[in-house]
C-alpha positions as CSV (number, residue, x, y, z in Angstrom):
1,X,0.0,0.0,0.0
2,X,1.3,3.4,-0.9
3,X,0.1,6.5,0.9
4,X,0.8,10.0,-0.5
5,X,0.5,12.9,1.9
6,X,-0.4,16.5,0.8
7,X,2.3,17.9,3.1
8,X,5.6,17.0,4.6
9,X,7.5,17.7,7.9
10,X,8.9,21.2,7.6
11,X,6.1,22.6,5.5
12,X,4.3,25.7,6.7
13,X,0.6,25.5,6.3
14,X,-2.7,26.9,7.7
15,X,-4.9,24.8,10.0
16,X,-8.5,25.3,11.1
17,X,-8.1,25.9,14.9
18,X,-11.2,26.1,17.1
19,X,-10.9,29.2,19.4
20,X,-12.9,28.4,22.6
21,X,-13.0,32.1,23.7
22,X,-14.8,33.2,20.6
23,X,-16.4,29.8,19.9
24,X,-15.4,29.9,16.3
25,X,-12.8,28.5,13.9
26,X,-9.8,30.7,13.0
27,X,-6.8,30.1,10.7
28,X,-3.6,29.2,12.5
29,X,-0.2,29.1,10.8
30,X,1.8,26.0,11.7
31,X,5.0,24.4,10.6
32,X,4.6,20.7,10.5
33,X,6.9,19.0,13.0
34,X,5.5,15.5,12.9
35,X,2.9,13.4,11.2
36,X,0.8,10.5,12.3
37,X,-0.7,7.9,9.8
38,X,-3.2,5.4,11.0
39,X,-3.9,2.5,8.6
40,X,-6.7,0.1,9.2
41,X,-7.2,-3.5,8.1
42,X,-9.8,-2.4,5.5
43,X,-7.0,-0.2,4.0
44,X,-8.7,3.0,5.0
45,X,-6.4,5.5,6.6
46,X,-6.2,9.0,8.2
47,X,-3.3,11.4,8.3
48,X,-2.8,14.0,11.1
49,X,-0.3,16.8,11.1
50,X,1.2,18.4,14.2
51,X,2.9,21.7,14.7
52,X,4.7,22.9,17.9
53,X,1.7,22.1,20.1
54,X,0.0,18.9,21.2
55,X,-3.0,19.3,18.9
56,X,-3.1,17.5,15.6
57,X,-5.1,18.4,12.5
58,X,-6.6,16.0,10.1
59,X,-5.5,16.4,6.5
60,X,-8.8,18.0,5.5
61,X,-8.3,20.7,8.2
62,X,-5.0,21.8,6.8
63,X,-4.6,24.2,3.8
64,X,-1.7,25.6,1.8
65,X,-2.8,29.3,2.1
66,X,-4.4,31.5,4.8
67,X,-7.1,32.4,2.3
68,X,-8.2,28.8,1.7
69,X,-8.1,28.1,5.4
70,X,-10.2,31.2,6.2
71,X,-12.8,30.1,3.7
72,X,-13.1,26.7,5.3
73,X,-13.3,28.3,8.8
74,X,-16.0,30.6,7.6
75,X,-18.1,27.6,6.4
76,X,-17.7,25.8,9.7
77,X,-18.5,29.0,11.6
78,X,-21.7,29.6,9.6
79,X,-22.8,26.0,10.3
80,X,-22.1,26.4,14.0
81,X,-24.1,29.7,14.2
82,X,-27.0,28.1,12.4
83,X,-26.9,25.1,14.8
84,X,-26.9,27.5,17.8
85,X,-29.9,29.5,16.4
86,X,-31.9,26.3,15.9
87,X,-31.5,25.2,19.5
């Protein structure tokens, strides 16, 4: 099985970080220091990227530019606001 990653150790990327104070997602610039790959028996897998902290980000939460990350955060924030208004 061959697994190709979008990013490598040493790459600087933007991650969707949840800010508990504002209860919203914000872009956070990270430099990847380590990666974790989990491969299951059914050959599905997930990749997580870690910066200088203990929090990891799944591959779909990491973006090459701040602009792309901000757009993804805006979508999540809109969904969160909608869910709060419905409750």
